[in-house]
C-alpha positions in Angstrom: 19.7 10.0 35.6 18.3 10.9 39.2 14.7 10.8 40.3 14.6 14.4 40.8 16.1 15.3 37.5 13.4 13.0 35.6 10.5 14.3 37.7 11.9 17.9 36.6 12.0 16.6 33.2 8.3 15.4 33.2 7.1 18.5 34.8 8.7 20.4 32.1 7.2 18.3 29.3 3.8 18.5 30.9 4.1 22.3 30.8 4.7 22.2 27.2 1.8 19.7 26.5 -0.6 22.0 28.4 0.5 24.8 26.8 0.4 23.1 23.3 -3.2 21.4 24.2 -4.4 25.1 25.0 -3.2 26.4 21.6 -4.9 23.7 19.9 -8.1 24.2 21.7 -8.0 28.0 21.0 -7.6 27.2 17.1 -10.3 24.7 17.3 -12.8 27.4 18.8 -11.7 30.0 16.2 -12.2 27.5 13.5 -15.7 26.2 14.7 -16.7 30.0 14.8 -15.6 30.3 11.2 -17.5 27.0 9.9 -20.7 28.2 12.0 -20.3 31.6 9.9 -19.8 29.8 6.7 -22.9 27.7 7.2 -25.0 30.8 8.0 -23.8 32.4 4.8 -24.4 29.4 2.7 -27.9 29.1 4.0 -28.5 32.6 3.1 -27.1 32.1 -0.3 -29.2 28.9 -1.0 -32.4 30.7 0.2 -31.4 33.5 -2.3 -30.9 31.1 -5.1 -34.3 29.5 -4.5 -36.0 33.0 -4.6 -34.1 33.8 -7.7 -35.0 30.6 -9.4 -38.5 31.1 -8.6 -38.7 34.5 -10.2 -37.1 32.8 -13.6 -39.4 29.8 -13.5 -42.7 32.6 -13.6 -41.0 34.1 -16.5 -40.7 30.9 -18.5 -44.4 29.9 -17.5 -45.6 33.1 -19.6 -46.7 32.4 -23.0 -44.5 33.4 -25.9 -45.0 36.4 -27.6 -46.8 36.2 -30.7 -44.6 35.9 -33.9 -45.3 38.0 -37.1 
């Protein structure tokens, strides 16, 4: 294999690797956005759950109704 053919082959491989790296980077950025959005949703759900647990705790602390 001649030197020129080897250089051409290496340049071709480099171009494909650059394309693959860019595609992987784009996917990683998209996944990070999804993770951040899910973390915000999870935090909101945890806050809502804590508020609801607080409401149910106040009902349990009330005196039981009198029995006849």
